[in-house]
C-alpha positions as CSV (number, residue, x, y, z in Angstrom):
1,M,65.4,249.2,-156.8
2,Y,67.7,251.7,-158.5
3,T,66.1,254.9,-159.7
4,Y,67.9,256.8,-162.4
5,L,67.7,260.5,-161.8
6,K,67.9,261.7,-165.4
7,N,67.3,265.4,-164.8
8,V,69.4,265.6,-161.6
9,T,72.2,263.9,-163.4
10,K,71.8,266.4,-166.3
11,I,72.3,269.3,-163.9
12,E,75.6,267.7,-162.8
13,S,76.7,267.3,-166.4
14,D,75.7,270.9,-167.3
15,L,77.6,272.3,-164.3
16,M,80.7,270.3,-165.4
17,K,80.4,272.0,-168.8
18,E,80.2,275.4,-167.1
19,I,83.3,274.7,-165.0
20,I,85.2,273.9,-168.2
21,A,83.9,277.0,-169.9
22,W,84.9,279.2,-166.9
23,E,88.2,277.5,-166.2
24,G,90.2,279.5,-168.8
25,E,88.5,282.8,-168.1
26,D,87.6,283.1,-164.4
27,K,89.0,280.6,-162.0
28,E,86.9,282.1,-159.1
29,M,83.7,281.6,-161.1
30,A,84.8,278.1,-162.0
31,N,85.2,277.3,-158.3
32,F,81.7,278.6,-157.5
33,V,80.2,276.4,-160.2
34,A,82.3,273.5,-158.9
35,Q,80.9,273.9,-155.5
36,D,77.4,273.8,-157.0
37,R,78.3,270.6,-158.7
38,L,79.5,269.1,-155.5
39,D,76.2,270.1,-153.9
40,V,74.3,268.3,-156.6
41,Q,76.4,265.2,-156.1
42,E,75.8,265.4,-152.3
43,A,72.0,265.6,-152.9
44,K,72.1,262.6,-155.1
45,D,74.2,260.7,-152.5
46,R,71.7,261.5,-149.8
47,F,68.8,260.4,-152.0
48,F,70.4,257.1,-152.8
49,R,71.2,256.4,-149.2
50,G,67.6,257.1,-148.4
51,H,68.3,260.0,-146.1
52,M,65.3,262.1,-147.1
53,G,65.2,264.2,-144.0
54,S,68.8,265.2,-144.4
55,L,68.3,265.7,-148.2
56,S,65.5,268.1,-147.5
57,S,67.4,270.2,-145.0
58,F,70.5,270.1,-147.2
59,I,68.5,271.4,-150.2
60,D,67.0,274.1,-148.0
61,R,70.4,275.5,-147.3
62,L,71.6,275.7,-150.9
63,D,72.0,278.8,-153.0
64,T,68.8,279.7,-154.7
65,C,69.8,278.8,-158.2
66,V,71.0,275.3,-157.6
67,R,68.3,274.7,-155.0
68,E,65.6,275.6,-157.6
69,R,67.2,273.5,-160.3
70,L,67.4,270.5,-158.0
71,V,63.8,270.7,-156.8
72,V,62.5,271.0,-160.3
73,A,64.8,268.1,-161.5
74,F,63.6,265.9,-158.6
75,A,60.0,266.7,-159.6
76,E,60.7,265.8,-163.2
77,D,62.4,262.6,-162.2
78,L,60.1,261.5,-159.3
79,G,57.0,263.5,-159.5
80,S,55.6,266.6,-157.9
81,D,53.9,264.6,-155.1
82,W,57.3,263.0,-154.1
83,V,58.9,266.5,-154.0
84,E,56.1,267.9,-151.8
85,T,56.1,264.9,-149.5
86,N,59.9,264.5,-149.1
87,L,61.3,268.0,-149.8
88,G,58.4,270.2,-148.8
89,Y,58.2,272.2,-152.0
90,R,55.1,272.4,-154.2
91,V,56.1,272.2,-157.8
92,N,54.0,272.0,-161.0
93,V,55.9,270.2,-163.7
């Protein structure tokens, strides 16, 4: 069964908007945001492949901002219990 990750997908979309906004002003910042977006895409890919162990360790190694956004988004999409069981974070949403 396919699970639509509405909030995780929204992060990806928001980061694309940030890339576009930075592109004309600060290419280095645009590149940093682009890397964050690639990290979100990688997290989604690991989720859909069912690789929860590698998803958890991947998220643990992310920069704080994108890591926190992803953990909260997964909690909003799949529930706090899922996040605690699969990612090891306790979240109240």
